[in-house]
C-alpha positions as CSV (number, residue, x, y, z in Angstrom):
1,M,14.9,-5.2,-37.5
2,H,14.6,-5.5,-41.3
3,H,11.8,-7.7,-42.8
4,R,12.1,-9.3,-46.2
5,A,9.3,-8.0,-48.4
6,Q,7.0,-10.7,-49.8
7,S,5.7,-10.3,-53.3
8,R,1.9,-10.0,-53.7
9,P,-0.4,-10.1,-56.7
10,P,-0.9,-6.5,-58.0
11,G,-4.6,-6.6,-57.1
12,V,-3.9,-7.5,-53.5
13,A,-1.3,-4.8,-53.2
14,A,-3.6,-2.1,-54.6
15,L,-6.4,-3.2,-52.2
16,A,-4.0,-3.0,-49.3
17,L,-2.9,0.5,-50.3
18,A,-6.5,1.6,-50.6
19,I,-7.3,0.3,-47.1
20,A,-4.3,1.9,-45.6
21,G,-5.2,5.2,-47.2
22,A,-8.7,5.0,-45.9
23,L,-7.4,4.3,-42.4
24,L,-5.0,7.3,-42.6
25,L,-7.9,9.6,-43.7
26,S,-10.1,8.4,-40.9
27,G,-7.3,9.0,-38.4
28,C,-7.2,12.7,-39.5
29,G,-10.7,13.3,-38.3
30,G,-11.3,15.8,-35.4
31,D,-13.7,13.7,-33.4
32,G,-11.5,12.3,-30.6
33,A,-8.8,10.6,-32.8
34,T,-6.0,12.7,-31.4
35,A,-4.0,11.3,-28.4
36,Q,-5.5,12.5,-25.1
37,D,-3.6,15.3,-23.3
38,P,-1.4,13.5,-20.6
39,V,-2.3,16.3,-18.1
40,Q,-6.0,15.7,-18.6
41,E,-5.4,12.0,-18.1
42,L,-3.8,12.6,-14.8
43,R,-6.6,14.8,-13.6
44,A,-9.1,12.2,-14.6
45,K,-7.2,9.6,-12.5
46,L,-7.2,11.6,-9.3
47,P,-9.2,10.0,-6.5
48,K,-12.7,11.2,-6.1
49,A,-12.0,13.0,-2.8
50,Q,-9.5,15.3,-4.5
51,Q,-11.5,15.7,-7.7
52,S,-14.6,16.9,-5.8
53,A,-12.8,19.1,-3.3
54,K,-10.3,20.5,-5.8
55,V,-7.7,20.8,-3.1
56,L,-4.6,18.9,-1.9
57,R,-3.9,19.3,1.8
58,I,-0.2,19.1,2.6
59,G,1.3,18.6,6.1
60,M,4.5,20.7,6.3
61,D,6.8,22.0,9.0
62,V,7.3,25.4,7.6
63,N,10.6,26.1,9.3
64,Y,13.4,24.7,7.2
65,P,14.9,27.2,4.8
66,P,15.4,27.0,1.9
67,V,13.2,23.9,1.6
68,E,10.2,25.4,3.3
69,F,9.9,28.6,5.4
70,R,7.7,31.6,5.7
71,G,8.3,34.5,3.4
72,A,8.0,38.2,4.2
73,D,4.2,37.9,3.6
74,G,3.9,35.0,6.0
75,K,3.1,32.5,3.3
76,P,5.1,29.3,2.8
77,E,7.9,29.5,0.3
78,G,10.9,27.5,-0.7
79,L,11.8,24.4,-2.7
80,D,8.9,22.2,-1.5
81,P,6.2,24.9,-1.8
82,D,7.3,25.8,-5.3
83,I,7.2,22.1,-6.4
84,A,3.9,21.6,-4.6
85,A,2.4,24.7,-6.4
86,A,3.6,23.4,-9.7
87,L,2.0,20.0,-9.0
88,G,-1.2,21.8,-8.1
89,R,-1.2,23.6,-11.5
90,I,-0.7,20.3,-13.3
91,L,-3.5,18.6,-11.4
92,D,-5.8,21.6,-11.2
93,L,-5.8,21.5,-7.4
94,R,-5.6,24.3,-4.9
95,I,-2.7,23.6,-2.5
96,E,-3.5,24.0,1.2
97,Y,-0.7,23.8,3.8
98,V,-1.1,22.6,7.4
99,D,1.9,23.8,9.4
100,T,2.8,21.0,11.7
101,P,5.8,20.3,14.0
102,F,8.1,17.8,12.3
103,E,7.7,15.0,14.8
104,K,3.9,15.2,14.4
105,L,3.8,15.1,10.6
106,L,3.4,11.3,10.2
107,P,1.1,10.8,13.2
108,D,-1.2,13.5,11.9
109,L,-1.1,12.1,8.4
110,H,-2.5,8.8,9.8
111,T,-5.3,10.7,11.6
112,K,-6.2,12.3,8.2
113,Q,-5.4,15.9,9.2
114,Y,-4.1,16.2,5.6
115,D,-3.7,14.2,2.4
116,V,0.1,14.0,2.2
117,V,3.3,15.1,3.9
118,M,5.8,17.2,1.9
119,S,8.4,18.5,4.3
120,A,12.0,17.6,3.4
121,L,11.0,14.1,4.7
122,S,13.6,11.5,3.8
123,D,12.3,8.2,2.4
124,I,13.9,5.6,4.7
125,R,13.0,2.0,5.5
126,Q,11.8,2.6,9.0
127,R,9.2,5.1,7.8
128,R,8.1,2.9,5.0
129,E,7.7,-0.1,7.3
130,G,6.4,1.9,10.3
131,V,9.1,0.8,12.7
132,D,11.5,2.6,15.0
133,E,15.3,2.1,15.2
134,A,14.7,-0.9,17.5
135,G,12.4,-2.5,14.9
136,K,9.3,-1.9,17.1
137,S,6.1,-1.0,15.2
138,T,5.0,2.6,15.2
139,G,1.8,1.9,13.4
140,R,2.6,4.7,10.9
141,A,3.9,3.0,7.8
142,V,3.8,5.2,4.7
143,D,4.5,5.1,1.0
144,F,6.8,7.7,-0.6
145,V,7.0,9.4,-4.0
146,D,10.6,10.5,-4.2
147,Y,11.4,13.8,-6.0
148,F,14.8,15.1,-4.7
149,I,18.1,13.7,-3.4
150,A,19.7,15.2,-0.3
151,G,22.8,14.3,1.6
152,T,23.8,15.3,5.1
153,S,26.3,18.1,5.7
154,M,28.1,19.2,8.8
155,V,28.0,22.9,9.7
156,V,30.7,24.4,11.9
157,A,31.7,27.9,12.9
158,K,33.6,29.9,10.2
159,G,37.2,28.8,10.1
160,N,36.4,25.4,11.6
161,P,38.2,26.1,14.9
162,K,37.7,22.6,16.2
163,G,39.1,20.9,13.1
164,I,36.0,18.8,12.4
165,H,36.1,16.9,9.1
166,T,34.5,13.5,9.6
167,L,31.9,11.9,11.7
168,D,34.6,10.4,14.0
169,D,35.8,14.0,14.7
170,L,32.4,14.5,16.5
171,C,33.6,12.3,19.4
172,G,34.1,14.4,22.5
173,K,32.1,17.3,21.0
174,V,28.6,18.7,21.3
175,V,26.3,18.3,18.3
176,A,23.0,20.1,17.7
177,V,20.3,18.5,15.6
178,Q,16.5,18.7,14.9
179,S,14.7,15.8,16.6
180,G,13.2,13.1,14.5
181,T,15.3,13.8,11.4
182,T,17.7,11.7,9.4
183,Q,20.5,13.6,11.1
184,D,19.1,12.6,14.5
185,E,19.5,9.0,13.4
186,I,23.0,9.5,12.1
187,V,24.2,11.1,15.4
188,A,22.5,8.3,17.4
189,R,24.7,5.8,15.7
190,Q,27.8,8.0,16.1
191,V,27.1,8.3,19.9
192,T,27.6,4.5,20.1
193,A,30.8,4.7,18.1
194,C,32.2,7.5,20.3
195,T,31.3,5.8,23.5
196,R,33.2,2.7,22.4
197,A,36.2,5.0,21.6
198,G,36.1,6.4,25.1
199,K,35.2,10.0,23.9
200,P,31.5,10.5,24.5
201,L,29.5,12.6,22.1
202,T,26.9,15.0,23.5
203,V,23.8,15.6,21.5
204,H,21.5,18.6,21.9
205,K,18.1,18.1,20.2
206,F,15.6,20.8,19.2
207,D,12.2,20.9,17.7
208,T,13.4,23.1,14.8
209,D,16.6,23.3,12.8
210,T,16.8,27.0,13.4
211,K,17.3,26.5,17.1
212,A,19.9,23.8,16.4
213,L,21.9,26.2,14.2
214,A,21.6,28.9,16.8
215,E,23.5,26.6,19.2
216,V,26.3,26.4,16.7
217,A,26.3,30.1,16.2
218,A,26.5,30.7,20.0
219,G,29.3,28.2,20.4
220,T,27.2,26.0,22.7
221,A,27.5,23.2,20.1
222,Q,30.5,22.7,17.9
223,V,28.7,21.3,14.9
224,G,25.2,21.0,13.5
225,L,24.1,18.3,11.1
226,N,21.7,19.4,8.3
227,D,20.3,18.3,4.9
228,S,22.8,19.5,2.3
229,P,20.6,22.3,0.8
230,V,19.7,23.6,4.2
231,A,23.4,23.7,5.3
232,A,24.4,25.5,2.1
233,Y,21.6,28.1,2.6
234,A,22.6,28.7,6.2
235,V,26.2,29.2,5.3
236,K,25.4,31.7,2.5
237,N,22.6,33.7,4.3
238,T,23.7,33.9,8.0
239,D,25.7,37.1,8.9
240,G,26.6,37.7,5.2
241,G,28.3,34.3,5.0
242,N,30.7,35.0,7.9
243,R,29.1,32.8,10.6
244,F,29.2,29.2,9.3
245,E,30.9,26.9,6.9
246,V,30.3,23.3,5.7
247,T,33.0,20.8,6.5
248,G,33.8,17.3,5.3
249,P,32.0,15.2,2.7
250,Q,28.3,14.7,2.5
251,S,27.1,11.5,4.1
252,R,24.0,9.3,3.6
253,S,22.3,10.7,0.5
254,N,18.7,9.9,0.6
255,P,15.6,11.0,-1.4
256,Y,13.0,13.4,-0.1
257,G,9.6,11.9,-0.6
258,I,6.0,12.9,-0.5
259,A,4.5,10.6,2.1
260,L,1.1,9.1,1.8
261,R,-0.9,6.6,3.7
262,K,-0.4,3.0,2.4
263,E,-3.9,2.7,1.2
264,D,-3.8,5.9,-1.0
265,T,-2.3,4.1,-4.0
266,E,-4.3,6.1,-6.5
267,L,-3.1,9.4,-5.3
268,R,0.4,8.1,-4.9
269,D,0.6,7.0,-8.6
270,V,-1.0,10.2,-9.9
271,L,1.6,12.3,-7.9
272,A,4.5,10.2,-9.3
273,K,3.3,10.8,-12.9
274,A,2.7,14.5,-12.1
275,I,6.3,14.8,-10.9
276,D,7.5,13.1,-14.1
277,Q,5.5,15.6,-16.1
278,L,7.0,18.5,-14.1
279,I,10.5,17.2,-14.7
280,R,9.9,16.7,-18.5
281,S,8.5,20.3,-18.8
282,G,11.7,21.8,-17.5
283,E,9.9,23.7,-14.7
284,Y,11.4,21.3,-12.1
285,D,15.0,22.3,-13.1
286,K,14.0,26.0,-12.9
287,I,12.7,25.6,-9.4
288,L,15.8,23.8,-8.2
289,A,18.0,26.5,-9.8
290,K,16.0,29.2,-8.0
291,W,16.9,27.6,-4.6
292,N,20.5,26.6,-5.5
293,A,19.6,22.9,-5.2
294,T,20.4,21.6,-8.7
295,A,22.9,19.1,-7.2
296,G,19.9,17.2,-5.8
297,A,17.9,16.8,-9.0
298,A,16.1,13.6,-9.6
299,Q,15.8,12.1,-13.1
300,N,12.3,10.9,-12.5
301,A,9.9,10.1,-9.7
302,V,10.4,6.9,-7.8
303,V,8.0,5.2,-5.4
304,N,9.7,4.0,-2.2
305,G,13.2,4.3,-3.6
306,G,15.0,5.2,-0.4
307,L,17.5,3.2,1.6
């Protein structure tokens, strides 16, 4: 917006210039006048528990490549551990992982076995509100800091011998999924649809995705449902790319979120700003590229942004 200049007496104008110059000179001083480092601001806003312990404990099911799995040295690696390590550097915190079965992640968060959960955990309404599919309270409501977008893909044997392309094609088939996941919920709804169509869908549930994919590899199940980056990784890295393929379009894109207890708002807000810092720095994009997951890049952190 342009403002019309108002004429002033010469003396007033000179005085104004002198004051402005003095202010500029005082602003050049080295005693605290420069803007505070945003990283230092974030570290100062950490809750006292993390500031004093200098550690962030993360619940994680370390069995979901490429998002999280154990490397050759036995230590967690993958998309989530790399992002967590980068957040630790920003916040000057040591990252400590607590390997926990997926279905126990949220219950153990609420008994304070760790500070947060970061484990390819989809931000969905039921988890935010602490209710199950029937609307019954689980007593485990959480907040999420969303940092990645993942869809659901269908994995079938190479060549797709059963001609599976849509969820409706699952009717009359055997599907393998990991219990308690978004895919478990998708298949549960499809079971109802297939029953109505007179072609029942059989679901085999497992405590790990690796076991579910093994069913597909053995032919015991005709299809497995997985988060999109996990499906892509399995296709590329199993039997030299000759065992599986992804079929059909992705369904139900939802964000992965870092889960926190509802009362931990200070830590939640610091983590959201730390993720934004990570994205702005360019390191976030490098991590996603390393794990062939750039399609799921988030533009910024969002609190409770899932469906």
